[in-house]
N, C-alpha and C positions, 0 to 999 in steps of 0.2 A: 751511928747512923746506918740504916740499911737502905739499900736500893731495891726497888721493886723489879723483880726479874720476870721476864716473859717466858712462857713455855715454848720451846722450839719444837713444834709439831713436825717439821720437816726432818729433824734429827731423829725424833721418835720413830717416824716412818721408815727411815733408812736403817735403824737398828733392829726393827722387828724381825726381818728374815734371818739375820745372823743369830739373834737371840733364840729364835724358834729352833734353828738347826742345832745350836749349842745345847738346848734342852734335850734334844734327841740324843746327842753324844752322851750326855750324862745318864739318860735312861738306858741306853744300850750297855754302858759300862756297869751300871747298877744291876741290871738284869743278868749280865754275863758273869759277874764276879762276886755276888753277894754272899756266896758260901765257899769262896776260894780260900784255901788254908795255906797255900804256898807263898813264899815271898813275892810281893807285887808292889809296883809304884804306878799310880794313876794320877796324871795331871791333865785336866781338860780331856783332849782326845789322844793323849800320849799314853802308851801302855808299855811297861817294862816288867818282864818276868825273867826268871832264870832260863838259859838256853834250852835246858831239857824240858821245860814246861811250855815252850813257845807253840808247839803244834796243838796242844790241848787248849791253850789260851786263844789261838786263832779260831778253833772250832767253837769255843764258847762265845766269841764275838759274833760269829756267823749266826748262831742260834739266838743270841741276845738281840741282834739286829732284827731278825724276823719277829721276835716276840714284841719288841718295842714299837715296831712299825706296822704291826697288823691292826686292822680296824681303822676307824675314822677318828683321828686325834682332835678334830674340831667339833665333833658331835657333842651335843649337850646331854 
């Protein structure tokens, strides 16, 4: 037997902003490290690289952020 569930539009509204920001986190990391060949671990917005690679990784994140956030993301 199944119960009819109602859509919780309030919960959907509350989740919209965090989901939008999370999508930007993923876009920044993809843009920053798509051609990276050194050891790396990426989990959500957590970045782990070898200590010798950290300066280059931080520079790539800065460039990836500019790339991912330029333009109008809501334009059709």
